[in-house]
N, C-alpha and C positions, 0 to 999 in steps of 0.2 A: 602284872596287877591283875589283868582279868584270870588267870590260873590262882593267884594269893588268896582272891575273894570266892572263887570257886571253891577253893581247899577249905576255907572257912566257912561256909554254908554248908559242907559237909561234915566239919565238925562239931554246928550246931544242930544240924538235922540229925548226925546220928548221935550226939548224946539225948535225943529224946526216943524210948521205947515205942512210940506211938506215931512215928513220923514216914513210919516206912523207910527209911534209907536202910539199907543195909550195911552192917558192921562189916570192920576190916576183916579182910579174909572169907567173906561173904560178896556175894551178887544179886539181886533180884531178876529170876526170870521166869520162864516157863516149864511144867513137865505133860506131858501128854499121857503116861503108863508109867503103871509101876510092875515089875516083874516079881512075885511072891514064891520065894525058895526057902526051903529049909536049913538046918544048920550044918545038913552033909551039902549044900550046894545043887540040890536035886528041885526042877522047877515043880511046883504047884500050881499056881494060877498067875492070870495078867489081868491086871485091875486099872479099869481107867479112870483117867483124873480130869477129863476135858468137862468142859462147861459151855451150857450154851447162854448165847448172849445177842438175843434176837432171833436171827436166822442163821448167826452164824457159831461155829464151835470153836473154842477159845481153849490155848493151854493154861490150866493151872498156875497164877502167880505165885510163887514161894521163895525164897530163901536157898539158894545154893551155893556149896563150894567153889569161892573162884581161887586157882592157883595158876597163879601168872595170868597170862591175857588169854588164856583157854576159851574163857566163859566167854568172852566178848567176840573171836572173831577164828575159825579153823584155818591154817595155810594147806597149802596140798599136798603135804609130807605124808598127811594121815601119821604122825607121831605126837600130835599136840591133843590127847585126850583129856576129859577132865578126870576131875577125880569122885568115883561113884555115880554119877552119871553122865549121859549126853545124848548125842542122838543116834538112832537105829542103827546107822552106818557103823559106827563105832560099836557099842554096845551089842550088835549081831556078828559083825564084818562085815559087812556087803560089800558089792560093789569089787572094782578090779584090784583096789589098798585095801581088800577086807582084812585080809590074813596082820595086814602090819597097822592095820586101825587097831584090830582087835587086841595085838601085843599091846600098842602103846596106852588099852585099859588097862593091862594088867601091870603095865613098868610103870605109870602112875600111881597104882596100891602098892606096889614095893618100893616107892622113891617117900611114901609117906608112912609105911607100918612095916613094921618086922612081921616075921612068920611067927603064930599064935598069940600077935599083940590083942588083936581084937576077932573074938568068936566069929562075930555076923561079918566082919569084913574078911577075914578066912573064906568063909561059905562063898562072899560075891566072887574070892579072885578063885576059887575051884568050880564054880559056876562058868566063868570065862573061858577056864583053862581048857573046860571039857569042851568048849565049842572050838577050839581054836586045834585042840588035835583033832576033835571029828564035826567038822560043820553041821551035819544032819542031827546032833545032836539038840541044834536050834531049831528044828523042822514042826514039831508041834506048837511052838509059838508064831510061826509065820506061816503054816497054815491053817492060824485059829477062824473058825468061822467068822466073828465078828471084829475083830480087829489086825486078821491077816495082813489087809489089803495097806491099812496105814502102815503097818511096820516094814512090811516088802518097799516101800517107799523113800526109805533110810532117814527120812526126814523126822519124825517122831521124836521127842524127848521122852529118856527112858530112865529111871533109876530102879533101887531094889528096895524090898521086905523084907525080913525075915519072919516065918509062920511062928504065931505064937508068942512076938516080941513086941514089948510095950514103946518100942520107936516105933511110927509110922512110914519111917523111911532110914535106912541105914544108916547115910549120912547125919541124920539127927542123935545119932547116940551120943551120951556124956562124952564117952571118949574120943570120940571124932571130933566133937565139937571144941573140946580142951586141946588135942594135936592140930588141929587149925587155927584156935585163936593163941598158941605159943609160939606156931610159926612164922603169922604174923608180925608176933613182938622181936623176933628172932634179928641180932646184929653182928650176928658171924660173919667171917667174911668171907666169901662164896670164891669157889675155883672160878679163876678169870674176871672174878667181876671188876669193876671201876668204880674207885669212890672219887666225892670232890664237894664240893660245896652247893647244896641247893638253891637255887635262885628265889623259890619261893617263900624256905624258912628261914634259910641263913645259915642252917647247919652246917657244922663241916666235916669230911671227911664220911658222907654218908651214902650208901650205896647208889648208883646215880641209872635211873630207867635208860635203855640206851634206845627201844622204840615203844613207845606210847601205846596204849591202847585206845582201841577205834571208838569213835561219836556215833551213833544212834538216833536217827528220827530227824536229822537236816532234811527236810523239803529238799527233793530233786537231789540231793547225795546220792552214794552206791548204796544198795539197801541192804550191803552187809557191814555197813561203816566206813567211815573217814577219818581220818588222822586230824588234828588242830596243830597240833606238834611234830612236824617230822623230817628226817635230811635223806634223801632216797637216791639223791647223787653227789657224784665228788666234787660238782659245781658248789655248791651248798657248804661245803667241808672246809673247814679252816685251824690253823697249828698241829695239823696231823690227827686232830680229834676224829673220833668214828661216831656216826649216826649221832645221837641225841646227845652225845656228850658235847657238843660244839653249844647246847642249852641247857646245862646240865639241871633234871628237876630228880629228887631223891626219887625210888621207888614207890614210897609210902605217898609223899605227895601225888605224884602222877596217879596213883592207884585214888586217891581220894578226888580229886579234881574232874578224872574221867568219869569217876561214880556220880559227881554230883550233877556233873552237866547230863548225862543221861536220864536222872531223876528226874531233870528240870524240862528236860526235851519229853518227857512222857508225862507231865503232869499237867496241871491246869494253869500253871504259871508259865504256860507256854502259849504265843501267836503268833500267827503267819502275818509278815508286814512284805508284800512284795512277795520278792526270793527270797529273802531272810524269813528266817526263823529264828523268834526273839524270843528269850526266857529271860525272869526278871525278878529278884527276891531283894530282901534288904537284912540289914546283919543282924537283928533280931525278930522275932515273931512281930507282924502290925497288922493293922485291918488293910493300910492301904497298899499291902503287897497281894492282899484276897481280892481287892476290889480294884487294882490296876487294868485288867484286862477290860472291867465292864468302862471305862474312858473310851475305849477307840476301836471295842470290836461293835457288829451289827447286834441289835439288840433280838432273843429270843421272841419266837412268833409268841409263842405261849404264856410268855411273860414282857411283853416287851418295855413297863415297868420299872424294871430291873435297873437298868444301866442308866436312865433318867433319876433313880434315885441315888445312885451312886457318884453321879455330876453335881447334883444338888447337894450335897454333903462336902463335894469338892470347894463349892461355892461358899458353904457355910464355914469351912474352915479357913477363911482368910480373917476372921472374925477373932480368930485360937491361936491361928500361929502353927496349929497341929490338925492331924486329920484323926478323926475322932479320939481316941484316947492316947496316941502314938506320939511318942516324942517327936519334935520337930527336927532335933538333929539327929536321928536315926539315920544310917548310911542307907542308900539304895542303889540297884544296880541295875541296871539295863543292856541287856549283849543280845548283838542281832548278827547270825552268823549264815552263810550263801554258800553253794555248794562252789567251789572249783576244782573239778576232775577228779584227784583221787586224795583232793583234800579238801578242808573247808576254811573258808576264807572270814576273818572277820569284816560285815558289813557297815554294824556301829557298835561302838561302846562307850554310854554313858554314865557316869557318875557323878553322885550329887545328896544332900538330904532328904529324906520325904517335903521337910519343908519347901525344899527349893524346885521338886518334881512338880509338888501341889499347886504351887505358883503358876508355875511356866505350864500345865496344863490347862488349868483354869482361867488364863491369858487368852490360851489357843480358842477355848470356846467363848471366851468373853467379845476377842475380834470375831467371831464366826455369826453375831448373832445379825440377823436381817428381819425385815417386814417381812412375812408369809402367812399363808393361810395356817387353817387349825388342822389341817389333812394333813400336813406336814410335819416330821419328826420334830419337837423340840429341841433334842440336839444330832449333830450328826457324826455318823460312826466313820473312821479313818476309809473303811470300806468304802464305804456311798459316796465319800467325797474325790477317793481316787476312779470309783467304776465309773462316776460321770465325766471325768473327761478323756475316760479312754475310751478307743476306737467302736462305735456300735454300742456302746454304754456295756462293755463286758469283760468281766475282770478279769479273764486270760490275756487282755489288751494293754490291762496295765502296765506302762514299762516300768522292770524291777528295780533299776536304780534311782526311778523316783521316790517309789514308796519307801526307799531307805533314807532318803535326801531329805524329803518331809517329816519322816519323822526322827529325825536327828534335829532337825528345827525346831519342832516342837516340844521336843525335850529340852531341848538345849536355850532354847525362847529367843531365839535366831529369826532372821527373817526367812520367809520360805523361799525354798530355790526357785531362780528364774525359770526355769525348763516347766513349773505347774501354770505359773500365767500361760505362758506358750502352750502346752499343752487344753487348757481350759477354754481361749479363745480359739482356738483350732477346731476344738469340737463341738463350739457355739456357732461357727460358722459352717461347719458339713452336716449338721443336726436342722435341716429347716422345719422339721416338725415342730421340735419344742423352742429349738435357741435358747435363749436363756433361762434355765432354770434356776430355780431358789438355790439349790445345793449349790447349782455354779457362781450365783450373784453373791450366796455367801462367801464364797471360796475367793472372786477374785476382790472381795472386797476388804477380806482378813488381808490377803498378799497387799494388796496397796497401804492399809492401813501399817501393816508391822512393816512396812520399806522404810516409807518416810518417818519412823518414827526411831527407827537404826541412821538413815540418810535424811536430816532434816532439812527442808526448803520452805523458807515462806512465803512461796509464791503456790504451795500446793496446801490445800485443806483436806482435815481430816474428812472422809466419808462418812456420814451419818447412817443409821438403824436404816429407816426410810427418808421420803423423799426430802431432798433441801434443794430450795430455791435457789437460795444465795449461792450456792456450790460455784466457784470460778472456772472452773474444768468445762475448757471448750467440749470436750468429749463427753461429757458429759451431760450439757445442753443440748448437745446435738441427739446424743440418745434418748434424751427428751422431745425432743422436736419429733423422731421416727416416730416414737413411742404414740405421739399427739396425732399423726398423719396416717398412721395405720387404725388407729380409733377412730377417727372422721371416716375412713375407709368402709368398714364394719360395720358403724349405724347406717353408712346411706348405702349398703348394697347387704341385707339382713341374708345371713347364709351362705355366703361367699364362702368356696371353698380355698380358694387360696387368697393371700393378703399379700399386702408390700413386704410383710415378714419374707416371705419362700423366696419373693425373687431378689429382693435389693439389700436386704440386712449385710449379707457382707460387703458387698461395696460400698456400704454406706459408712460402715463401721472403718473401714481401710482408706477407701478414698470419698468423703464426703461431695467433694466440688463434680465430681465424674457423674454423682444421684440426685442431689439434693432440689439442683435448681429443675430438675425432670419433676421431682414428689411433690415440688412446689405450687409449678403448675395444674397439675391431676389434682394437688386437694383442690382448687378451685372449684373444678369438674363435679367433686365427689360432697362440697358444702352445698351447692345447689340442690342436692339431692336430700339435706335436710328437710322435713316435715317442721323441724318445732324452730322457730326462729329464738327466743331464747336460748334453744342450745349452738344453733351455729353462730351466736353473737357470742356464746362462751367459749368457744372453741376458738375463734378469730381471736378473742382478748386472749387465749391460753399461748397462740401461737405467738404472738406478736411480744408478749412478756420475755418468753424464751430467746425470741430472736433479738431483743432488745440487747441480748446480753453477750454478744458477742458482735465483730465487724463484719466476717465474711466466709464462705465456706475453703475451709485447706484444702488443699491439692492431697493432704495424707496425715495421718494418724499414729502416731507412734504407738508401740505396745502398751505402756502405762493408759495412753489416751484412748487405748484400742477396751481397754479393762472398763476406764470410767464412763467411756459409752454402754457398756452393757450395762453399768450399775445404772446409769441413768433411764437405761431403756424401762431396766426393771422396775424401780421405785415410780415412774412415773405408770407403768401400764396395774401397778400394785394401787397406785394411789386412784384410778379409775374405778378400782372396783371395792375401795374401802368407804365404809359410811362416815358421810360427814356429820358431827355435830353442827346444831344449830347455833 
């Protein structure tokens, strides 16, 4: 299903000449230099294609010939050169296997073009053959004052141009393009080729790709790329089939899904969710596809309202059943990939319609609504939610599995993972300076309300956005009481460096009976310090109103009640600082 959707995405993008998706037989890559030669293969000069992006120098992006898998990854054999372009170690025969690499460049040309079939290709072959016969013929290139050092490193990508030719690069001549196009359409049986039924298209007796090309751009995976489909050990094989014949995919379909996934990983339709490199796309062009990352990512500092605008459009879509003019029944896909040694594992895979995903994401933001100050963001990004429950509020401490599970629950519209509540409460207990931040309170509220939406309990009442004096939860009422006791202490001792929040919160929300009797005795001492009799009376009345809602201090609160304790504390605290209308 994943590979089929990626193949269909490739077909959709390849049909649009302005999409940037490389057509069959080509791949989008970077070139650093062009070696200019004449029609006799004599060196003329070298031209840099590198571009400046800020403080970085980058290769020029363009379409490059893709013969087999060479364009994506080199083996260590030195025999897998690309057609009419490659890195300097192949083009100029550098390193221990320099001669082998240079021979491979010539062999690639001979495999595709007969002698005198293309004058410009013949000139490139002559240039390479001279270097193979005598490496000193490349000396003027390698010792170039400006670019010699870059060339000698062996990493620079190089191709060729012919002096006075109308084609800017040799591989862009009409005859080369035609040759690559015909070869990509070729269905003739090749020697030692395995044929079978493609699992993606259902086509029968088609050439099967035995070693799928690598995927690049997955965070923390091998920089050279890793496979999403691969059989590299005998224990993975069945019925005597070799390599990926165990999961047969045609060569054409394999090339398409790889190109589509690499394209997505290098586009704006990508975001990082924990350790999962997440890509998303729709079956047809949609506004939802473009705006999807805005629902989850942290707003840009120079345009903080951009994400808010997209989320408000999401809420408006409830009235029409579609997002902007997007048909609500358009299929939408979300794929999360995580590194796994030499392979890539699928962290999550979600499919549905635009309307379904819009509804579930809208419910996520609805569940997070809570009373808060105007300084707080109107909507919390996925990163902000997760970083505030990570150790020391650092993004590198976000549990990788938690991020993926959280994302999956949002997209499925199901309960949040239990580990999310555990992490939030654990962080509140350890963060003595801040305790229940608005973002943590919003997350706990959302978790509990979603949980009881799927696990109804007549004894449980939904948690509201703001203070709910009628909330039956003992944890909620104890949280309120703790907030009141802290407020009394603050007013009785202005400028106090530390309150009961720093010393007693963790024990109060876990084992109330061990803490609250002491706090209730201390409050009498603090009340006596209040100079305003009316304020003292109001506080005593508020304490009485809360205490009347439960019989005794329990010895222990379970995880859900600890969550309600945090919400009760937060709601009561917010209520103290909310102006009351007369």
